[in-house]
N, C-alpha and C positions, 0 to 999 in steps of 0.2 A: 616330606611333610610340608604342607602349606601353612604359613604363619600369617595371621590377620591381626593387625595392630589397631586398637581403638584409642582415640584421644577424646578430649572434652567435646569436640564438635559432634561426635556420634550421639551423645546424649542431648546436647543443645538442640539438634535437629532430629530428634527421635520420633516425633509425632507428625505423620504426614499431613494431617488436617491443620497443623499449626506451623507452617513454614516460617523460618526466621525472617523478620523484617525489623528495620531500625526503629527502636522505641526508647524513650527515656527509661532509666533504671527502675523508677518507681512503678512503671507500667508493665514491666516484664513479668511481674508476679512470680509464678512458680516454674518458669522455664529453667531447666538446669543451667548453671552458669558456665561460661568459658573461664579460663584460668584468671584473666584480668578482672573478672566480675565476681570473684569469690567473696569479696568483702564490700560489694556494692551497697548503695543506700536503698535497698529494697525493704519493704515492711517486714517480711519474715526474717530477713537477714539481720535487720536492726534489733528485733526481739531476741534473736539468738546471741547477738553481741552483748546485749544488756544482761543476759544470763551469766556471762563470764567476764566480770569486770577486769580481770588481770590482762586480758588481751586488748582492752580499749586504748591504752596509750599508743599502741603501734598501728591502730586502724588508719589514722591519717596518712601514714607512710604508704599504706597498701591501697588507698583510694586515690591519692594524688600522685600519680606516677610521672616520672620524667617522660618527655616525648618519645625517647628511644628506650624506655625501660619497661619492665614487666613485673608482675607480682612475684614470679619465681626469683628474679634477680634481687628484689628487695628482701624476700624471706631468706635467701641464701646469705645476704649481708647481715641480717639480724642473727641468723644462726651462727655466723662466724664471730659476732660480737659477744656471744654467750660465754666464750672462753675467758673473757676478762670482766664481763658485766653479768653477774649472777642473775639479776632480775629478768634477763632475756630468757632464761630457762623456764621461768614461770609464765612469762608472756607467751612463749611458743607452745608450752603445754596447754594453755588456755585456748590457743589457736586450734590445736588438735580437737579439743572438746567442742569448740565452736563448729568446726567443719563437720564433726560427727553429728551434732544436733541439727545444724542448718540443712545439710544435704539430706538427712533422713526425712525431715519435714518437707523439703522441696520435692523430693521424689514421691512422697506420699500424695501430695496434692497434684503433681504432674500426672500420676497414674490415673487420677480422677478425670483429667482432661483427655488422656489417651483412650480410656475405656477398652484396653486390651489391644488396640491397633497401634503397633509400633514398628518403626523401620528396622529395628534389631531383628524382629521375627522374619521380616521379608528378606533381609540379608542372609540369615541362617538358612532360609528356604532355598535361596539361590546357591549357597555353598553346598547344600545337600544334593541339589540337582546336579551340580558340577562334579561332586566327589564320586570317584570310582570306589568299588567295593572295599579295596584294601588301603585307600588313601586315608591319611590322618591329618587333622586340621588342629592347629594350636591357635586359640583365641587369646591374644595378649592385650590387656587393657590397663591404661593408666588411670582410669576413672574409679571413683570411690563408690558410686551408686551401684545398685543391684539390678539394673535393667537388663544386662546381658544374662544374668542368672535366670531372671524371670522369663526371658525369651527362649532359653535353652530347651525346654520341653518340646518346642517346635521341631527339634531334630532328635527327640527321644532321650534327652539328657536331663535328669532330675537332680538338682543340687539342693540337698537338705542338710548336708554336713560338710566339713572341710575335706575329707577324703573324696567326696563326690566330684570335686573340681577336676580331679585327674583320674577318676576311675574308669571313664569310658575309653575303649580302644579306638574310637573314631574322633572324639573331640576332647581336647584339654582346654581348660579355662584358667588362665594365669593372671592374677591381679597384682601387678608389681608394686603398687603403692598402697595396698591394703583396701579395706572396705568399710562402709558405714556399719555393717553388721559383724565386724570382727573385733576382737579384743585380745589383749595379752595379759597374762597373769602378772601380779606385782610381787616380787620377792621381798621387798622392804616390809617389815612387820607393821601392819596398820590395824588397829582395833576398830572394826566397823560394826560391832554388835549393837551399839546404841545410836547409830547414825543412819540417816536416810541416804539415798543414792546421791542427792545433791551435795550433802555434807561431805561424803566420801570424795566426790569429784573435786570439790574445793580443796580438800586436804591434799589430794594427789597433786593438784596444781601448785599449792604452796610448798610442797616438799620436792618439787621437780628437780632442783639442782642436785639432790642426793638420791633420787629415786632409782631403784634397781628394777628394771622391767625384764621379765623372763622371756624365753623364746617359745613359750607355750601359747598357742593360739586357740581360740574357741569362737564359735558363732554366738551372737547375742540376739535377743528378740526385743530388747527394750532400749529406750534412749531417754536421757543420756546414760551411758554406761558408767559405772562406778563400783557397784557391788552386785553380787548375785549369789543367793544361797550362802551368805556369810563370807564369800571370797571376794577379793578386791581385784578390779580389772581396769586396764587403761586402753583407750581407743587405739586400735591398730590401723592408723592412717599415717602415712609419711607426710612430713611437711613438703609442700610442692616447691621444689627449688630448680634452678636452671640446669644444674649438672645431672639431675635425675639418676643419681647412683645410690641414693639412700632407699633401698627397697624395704618394703614392709610386707613380707610374703613368707609363708612357711618354706623351709628349705626343700622339703620334698616336692613342693610345687615347682620351685625353680629348676629342680633336676628333671622334671617330667618332659620338658620340651627340648 
């Protein structure tokens, strides 16, 4: 089996007609961010940050990095502090909701730039040309966006449900850190009957220190996620940390490669 691993650079440089060139953050618009740009001072990012006030106190830490530091290092430090400082749980829960909303919107507008022509599709075409009849390829991505799934039909793989990621005998798609369109059920009893999605999301953030998240994953079609058909859901995205051992991925996916 051949394993192909994707990082943030694959999405950052995903549109051949828009090669990456150095630009101020405010002019990058909807280009998918690299890890250290996840909280940059871009217009759409700023709007998403405004939507989740609980994450705002930690944004300066994530924007003004030490010369030898990274967003992953800072987030790993904040995560460690949550053991003694309860508010960190709420702030990091808000970060997950922020990433879910911001990256969903970023990808939506980036697709308008691409108009269907993406380097992901070209890479998959090259892999299919290389692949022999019995060869299997495992596509492993640390990215949250759905560009790889959108390109998969180029090699005859349609991903419309969670089982579809590993259903093909030829290609497996493994998203180790979760996805903008994945959510997990919430076991903690929450009455969402008279609340809208935003109200539920804010309650989930407020109750983050004691929240019990299930191992049941589902795909979602709306953002931000909070509730659907009366049930409550939490974004299935791992906090990006340096150690990269906190996977947000169904167990059956992890066992497939």
